[in-house]
C-alpha positions in Angstrom: -14.7 -11.1 -4.6 -15.7 -10.6 -8.4 -13.9 -8.8 -11.3 -16.6 -6.6 -10.8 -15.8 -5.7 -7.3 -12.2 -5.7 -8.0 -12.8 -2.9 -10.5 -14.9 -1.2 -8.5 -12.6 -1.1 -5.1 -9.7 -0.4 -7.1 -11.2 3.0 -9.1 -12.5 3.9 -5.6 -8.9 3.4 -3.7 -7.3 4.9 -6.7 -9.2 8.2 -5.9 -8.5 7.8 -2.1 -5.4 7.7 -2.3 -5.5 10.7 -5.1 -6.8 13.0 -2.5 -4.4 11.6 0.9 -1.5 12.2 -1.7 -2.4 16.3 -2.1 -1.4 16.3 1.7 2.4 14.8 0.6 5.2 16.1 -0.9 5.1 16.2 -4.3 7.5 12.7 -4.2 5.9 10.8 -1.3 5.0 7.3 -2.7 1.8 5.5 -1.8 0.9 2.0 -1.7 -2.9 0.3 -1.0 -2.0 -3.3 -0.1 -5.1 -5.6 1.0 -4.6 -9.2 1.4 -6.7 -12.4 2.2 -5.1 -15.0 4.2 -4.6 -18.4 2.0 -6.3 -16.4 -0.8 -3.4 -14.8 -2.6 -5.3 -14.5 -6.0 -7.6 -11.7 -4.1 -4.7 -9.8 -2.7 -4.9 -6.0 -4.5 -1.8 -3.8 -4.9 -2.4 -0.3 -6.0 1.0 1.7 -5.9 2.1 5.2 -7.5 5.8 3.3 -6.6 7.7 0.5 -7.5 6.9 -3.0 -5.8 10.7 -3.8 -4.9 11.1 -0.4 -3.2 7.7 -1.1 -2.0 9.2 -4.7 0.0 12.4 -2.8 0.7 10.2 0.2 2.5 8.3 -2.5 4.4 11.5 -4.5 5.2 13.0 -1.3 7.2 9.8 -0.2 8.8 10.2 -4.3 10.1 13.0 -3.3 12.5 11.9 -0.3 13.6 10.2 -0.5 17.3 6.5 0.0 17.3 7.1 3.4 18.9 9.3 4.9 16.4 12.3 4.4 18.7 16.0 3.1 17.5 15.6 -1.1 16.9 17.6 -2.4 19.5 
């Protein structure tokens, strides 16, 4: 992805996230992660939160079954 495409994508994604955020509680945090296997320099992360807290949330979700039930 060229720098211009990344900029344009990021701008559109941020606008979409703002629209989605209007449907959530005011204290909700949102993160969009786009990654490319073997191409970390092309990764895109857009968040209104703290990346450390985002990582912690992802780790919490990894322990929850796909059906949303309690971990076994």
